[in-house]
Each structure stands twice: as C-alpha cells, then as structure tokens.
N, C-alpha and C positions, 0 to 999 in steps of 0.2 A: 815525150821524154820518159825514159825508164826510171822507175822509182827504186832507189837503193836504200840501204839501212841508214846511211848518213843523211839522206835528204828527207827521210820519212818524218822526223819531228818538225822540220820546217814546213813540210806540206800540210801537216796537221794544223800548225799555226796559221798558215795561209787560209785554210778552209774555215777556221774559226773567225778570222778577220773578215772574210767575204760574207759570212752569215751575219756578222754584226753590222754590216753596212746596209742591211735592208731597211728602207725607210718605214716600212709598214710593220716592223717588229713590235710585238706587244711587250711592255715592261710590267713590273710588278704592280704599279699603281693602276694601270689600265686593267689588269686582271682583277684587281680589287673592285674597280668600278663595275666590271661585268658581273662580279659576284653579288654586288648590291642589287643589281637589276634582276638577276636570274635565280638567286638562292631563295627557296621558299621560306627557310628559317629566318632569313634577313627581313623578308616582307612581313612575316609574323611578328618579328621584333618591333617593327614600326607600328603595327596595330596595338601591341602591348603598351608601347610608349604613349600612344594617343589615349588609351584607356586609363593609364596611370596618371596622366595629366589632369584628368577629370576629378581626381581625388582632391585636388586643391580647391576646386569650385565647390565640391560637396562639403568640405570642411568649413568654408566661409558661410555656407547656408545654415550651419548649426546655430549661429548666433543672430540670424536675421528673423524678422517676423514670419509667423506662420498664419495663413488665412485659410479657413475652411468654410465651405458652404454646405448646408444641409437642406434638403427639400423632402417633404412628406405629404402624402394624401391618403385619406381613408374613407371608406364607405360605411355609413352608420345605418342601423335599423333598430328602432326602439318600439316596444309594445307595452302599453299601460292598460291594466285592467282594474276597474273600480267595483266594489261590492256595495250595492244600494238596496239589498233585500230588506234590511231593517227598516227602511223608510217606505216599504211597500212598493218599491219601484223595481223594474227589471235591471239585471246587471248590465254594466256598460264597459266597453273596452275601446281603446284607441291605439293606433300605430302610426308611425311616421318613418320616413327614410331621409337621410341627409348625407352631405359630403363635407368633410373637414380637410383643410389643407394648411400646411405650415411651412415656413421658410425661415432660416436663421443663418447668420454669418458671424463667425468668431475669429478674432485676431488674438494671437498669443505672442508676446514679445519677451524673450528671456531677459531678465535683469541680473540674476545671479545664478550661474550654473557652471560650476567648475568642471563638471563632467563634460559639458559641451565645449568649453574652452580647451580642455585636454584633447577631446576628440578632433577639434579643428587642427590643433598642432600635430596630432598623429596622422591625420589625412594629408596634411602638407608634407610631412616627412615621407609618407608613402609615395607621394607624387615625386619627391626628390629621389627616393629609392628607385622608382621606375626609370628615371633618367639615368641614374648610375648603372642600373642593370642593362639599359640599352647601350650605353657607352662601352660597358664591359663586353657585351656581345659583339659590338663592332670591332673592338680591339682583338678579340679572339678570332673573328673572321679574318681580319687583316693578317694575323699570324698564320692561320691555316692556309690562306691563299699563298703567302710567301713560301711556306713549307712545300705546298704542292708545286709551286713555280720552280723552286730550286731542285725539287725532287725530279722534275722532268729534265732540267738542264744536266744534272749529274747523271741521270740514266742515259740521256743522249750521248754525253761525253764518254760514258762507260762503254756503250755499244761501239762508238767510233774507235776508241782505243783498242777494244778487244778485236775488232775487225782489222785494224792496222797490225796488231800483234799476229793475228791469224795469217795475214799476207806475208809478214816477215818470217814466221815459223814455216809456212809452206815453202817460201823461198829457200830457207835453210835445209828443209827436207829434200827439195829437188837438188840442191847443191851437194848435199851429203851423198845422195844416190849417184850423182854424176861422178863425184870423186871416188866413190866405192867402185863404180864400174871400171875406172881406169887404174884401180889399185892404190889410190892415194889415201883412202879412208877405210876404217874398219866397219864391219857390219853393225857393230854396236852403235856407231855414230848414226847410222841410218835408223836403227831401232829407237834410239833416244829421241831423234828428231820426230819420228812418227808418233811416239808416245806423247811428246809435247804438243804435237799438232792435234791429236785426239782430245787432249785436255782443253785446248783452247777452243775447239769446236763445241765442246760441252759448255764452256763459259759463254760462248756466243749465244747459244740457245737460252741460257739463263738471263743474259743481258737483254735479249729481245723480249722475253716474258716480263722482266722487271720494267722495261720501258713502257710496254703496253699497260701495265698496272698503274704506273705513275701518270700516264696520259689519261687514263680513265679517272683517276683520283682528281686530277686537275679539272677535267670536264665536269665531274660531279660537283666540285666546289664552286666553280665559276660559271657553269652553264655554257661554256664555249670551248671549242677544241684548241689544244695548244699547237696549232699548225706552224706558227712562226713566233717564237719567243726571243726576246733580246738576250743573247748569251752574255756570259761574263767577259769583261773587257780583257784584252790581251795585256794592257798595262794596268796592273792591279796593285794599288798602293794602299794597304790598310792604314787606318788612323786610329789612335787611341781615343777613348771616350772623352767627350767634352761636356761638363767640366771633368778635370782629371782626377779629382779627389773622390774616393769612395764614400766618404762621409756626406758629401753633397748629394750624391745619388741616393743614399739611404734616407736622407732627410726628405727628398722628393717622394720616395716610395712610402714613407711613413704617413705622408699627408695626401698624396695623389693617387695611391693605388686604388683601383676600383673596389677591391675587396675591403680595404680599410674604410672607404667612403660608404660602402653599403653597411658595414658594421656600425659606423657612426650614426647612420639613419636609424638602424634598429635599436641602438642604445637610446636615442632621443625618443623613439616611440615607446620604449619600455619606461623611460623616465616620466613621460607624460601620463602614464597609466596610474602612477601613485596618487596624484590629487583626486582622481575619480573615486577612490575608495577610502580616503582619509575622512576624519570626522567633519572637517571643514568643507569637504567636497560632497557630502551627502545631501544637505539641504538645497532646494531650488526655489527661486522666487521669480514668478512670471507676472507680467502685466496682461490681464485678460479683458478684452472688450468684446461685447456681443450685442447683436440686434436681431430681433425676431418678430415675425408677424404670423398670426393665426386667424383663419376665417372659416366660418361654418355656414353652410346652406342647408336649410331644412332642420328637422329636429322632431321633438315630441309633438309639436303642433304644426301642421302645414301652414298655419296662418302667421307663424313667427317670421319676421323679416330676417334676411341675412345679417349676421353680426360678425365681428372680428375684434381682435385686440393686437396691440403692438407693444413690445417691451424692448428696452435697451439697458445695458449695464456696463460698468467699467470698474475694475478693482484689481487687487493684488491677490495672488494665490501662493501660499507658502507650503511646500511639501517637505517634510522631515522624516525620512525613514528611521524608525527606532529599533526595530528588531526584525530579522528575516531568517530566524532559525540558525544563526551563526554564519550565514553566507557572507555577510558584509565583512566581518573580521577575516574570514578565510580568503576572500578576494584581495584584501589588503596584504596579507602575508604572501599570497601568490605574486602580487605585483612587485613586492620587494625582492623575492627570489628571481623573478624574470629580469629585473634590472641588474642584479648581481651576475646573472648568466650573460647578459648582453655586454656588461663591462669586461668580463673575462674573455669573451669572444673578440672584443675589440682589441684587447691586449695581445691575444694570440695572432690576430690579423696583422697587427703592426710588426710583430716579431717575424711572421712569415714573409711580410713584405721586405723587411731588411735582408733576410736570407735570399730571397729571390733576386733582389737587386744585386747582392754580392755575387750570386751565381752568374747573372748576366754580365756584370762588370768584369769578372775574371774571364768569362768566355771571350770578351772583346779584347782585353789586354793580352791574354795568352794567345789569342788568335793572331794578333799582330806578329808576335815572335814565331808562332807556328807557321804562318804563311811564308815568312822570310826563310825559315829553315827548310821548308819544303821546296821553295824555289832553288835554294842552294843544292838540295839533294837532287833535284831534277837536272841541274847543270852538271853535277858530278856524275850522274847516271849517263848522261849523254857522252861525257868525256870518257867514261869507262867503256861504253859500247864502242866508241871510235877506236880506242886502244885495243880492245879485245878483237875487233874485226881486223885490224892491221896485223895483230899477232896470229890470227887464223890464216891470213894470207901468206905469212912467212913460215907457218908451221909450228909456231911456239904455243898456240892456244888451240883447243879442241872445239868441235862443233857444240858440245855441251856448254862450254864456257860462253860461247856467243849467245846461245839460247838463254842462259841464265842472265847475261848482261841485258839482253832484250827485255826479259821479264821485269828486271829491276827498273828499267827505263819506263815501261808502260805502267808499272805500279806507282812510280813516282808521279807520272802524269795524273793518274786518277786521285792520288792522295792530295795533290795540289788543288785539283778542282773541288774535291770534297772539303778541303780546308778553307778555301775561299768562300764556298757556300755556307759553311758553318760559321765563319766570321760574320757574314752579313746577317744570318739568322740570330747570332748572338747580339748584334746591335738591336735588332727588333725585340728580342726578349728583354733586353735591358730597358728599352723604352716602355714595354708592356709592364714590367715590374714597377716602374716609376709612374705608371698611369698616363703616359704621354704618347702611346702608340696611336697613330692616326694615318690618314692618307698622305700627309706631309712627310711622315717618317718613311713611307714607301717611296715617295718621290726622291727622298734624300739618298736612296741607293743608286740614283742615276749615274754618278761618277764611276761606279764599279761595273756598269753594264755597257756593252758595246751598242752603239746606235748606228 
C-alpha cells in the first residue's frame, strides 16, 4: 500500500499500537527493579543502611554493664648484700629470682550518666537518619529511572516523527520537481522543498544522536539496554491529583518529605547534646565491682614457698568535673548554637517541601489541561494538512503551504508526546515532594503505558 500524507498519521498510530502490544515490553517499575540490582550506588546505599542500623545497638550498649579482664605476669630478680665486717665475719650476699602473676576482672554499671543517655538517643536518631537517607536515595533513583525511561520514549518518538517528516518532505520535493518539469510549478517551489528537505535531514541526524545518548543514559542508570520499552498508551487520559486539595499535599510534604525527616533527626541529635554539657549532666555515678588475684613464686629466699592473695571490692564511684580551662562552658554554648541551627534548618526544609509540593501539584493539574490542548492542536493540525493538501491539488495552495502544514502536524505530534511524558514525571515529582515515591508509584503509571 502506498503511503500518502493523509494516511501517514494513522500509520504512525498503528506502529505505536503494535509496539505497545509486545508482551515482553519493560515498564518503568521493571526498569527500577533492574536499577536496584545493577546500580553500584544502590548497592552501596544498602551497605550504608546496614552500617547505620548498628548505631542503635551501639547506643543501647552505653547504659549496659562493662566488664574488663586484666592479666599480668612479671619476672623478678632480687639481690641482697649484708655487711658483717664489724663482727669479724666476711661479707655475705644473697640473690633470688621469682615470677609474679596477677589477674583481675572489673564490672562497671552506669547508674547516673546523662551524657551516656544523651549518646544513646543520638545514636538511635543516627540510625533513623540512615533509614531516612536510604529511603531518599531510593526515591531519587526511582525518579532518575523514570526520567531515563521517558527520555528514551520521547527520543524514539522524535526520531520516528522526524523520519516520517523526512519521507513526506521528500515526497513533496519529488512532486514539486515533477510539476516543474511539466510547467505547473515554479523553480522556487522546487528550491523551497529542497531547502526544507535539507533541514529535516539535519534534524534526523540530531535525533539519532539524541536517541543514542538517551539509550546510554538509561543503560547507565538501570544496567540494562532499553531494547523494548512499553510506550505511551494510544488512549491517554490524564487525571488530576488525588486528593485534589493542594493543602492536603502540602501537609503530607511537611511531615513526609525525606529532607524534612532528615532535618528532624538532626534536630533531635542536636537537642540531645544539651544535657551532656549542662551542670546536671556533668557528674557520673557508677557501680564498680572488682575481683583480683596475685601470686608470686620465688623471691628473696629460694626457700620461701609460693604465696598469693585475693581481693574483691564493690562500691560507688562519683566523678564530678569542676574545671577544664573553660571548655565545659564553651561546649554548652556550642550545643545551644547547634540546636538553633538545626531548628532553623528544619523550618527551611518544611518551607522547601511546601514549595516543591506546590510545584509538583501544578505540574500535574496544568498537565491535564496541557495534554488536552495538545490533543486538540494535533487534531487541528491534521485537519489543516488535509485542507492544504486538497488546496494544493486544485491549485489554490502552494508547495510551501503544504510543507508548513506538514511541519505543524509533526511538531504537534512531538509536543503531545513530550506533554504526556511531562505529565507522568510531574506525578512522580509530586509523590517525591510528599515523601511517597516508591515502586508502587511507578506501577501506578501502568494505565498510561501500552501493554
């Protein structure tokens, strides 16, 4: 069947539908799962999370008993000299060697240590912060995968449309040449068609390069080649965000944003630092129990039998720092300033979260209207091309008019594809701003992808 300008848009739609019917097509959620497996940064995030979780166990250990064992052994050599000259006897000397060994075990149980209590809270918050950072990294990865995915789809569609335009312009160039040969067209019609053809050839080269770059970006992000991605569905019906109220989304962002939750943990860590340096936080009281044994073999006289002793004790040890050159008061002032900094950063994070939510919300709501307007513009461009082509057949329109109408049609095709992709990315950015972007969010794009 010979392709004409009238059947070209329908052929493009048929091609899109046939590609969407492939059972093995990869969707955004599958691409995300591939990224989790293959992305080195994602694997590093998992190790960082495992390390961060250990902070909680380390914090609990601060208030638990500490038991230490000490062992020691020493070699002794003693020499004793006696002066007996006054008694008319020769001088006498004696020497002996021996070994002494000792062992002790000590248990320390903190009874009052506000610094250790604060440290436990800080380490627990650091563990929670590690979880928050891991979640944020996963959310950013999901958005990067989606951007790479739709970048490939838009680049593929751009190349298809440019090649379709190239075929249409080449057809117009041949037709203008044929009409010129029989005296029906002017030479300027041929020249204009040739100039338009040269421009589209240049655009095709750019589209090929752009597609290769987008494919490389996708493979770099996911670790797999984008050989068969599920395209955008032919029936594409955008939906407004749910819930519909912006205030509801902003409330979600103020509490669920990954940045807000990270700042909350940082504020809690800074707040826990204050008791460590207050007057009440300086003293420590510990229960200390110890048991030791010491034994000696040999000594000053080789005739001395091995001896030893054993000791045990239990008691309380109070430690009160009184003066450290001004460092104690300085650390307290530093802790107050750090807490103020953390509080201001938390306020800024909440404000940024509200703005990001509003940006994502508007991208979705305006995207609904934008896609509808672009669909209408595409329909109008098709009608205009049909009318211009008929006018060209009867001599009321020129070849340049047809070329312009074709370009408007293909531009409308590309704008619609880009608008649909932007709408879906807007939904993901809204979920990210609210702290809700996950694999389920990616699966939620299924109704807008062809299967």
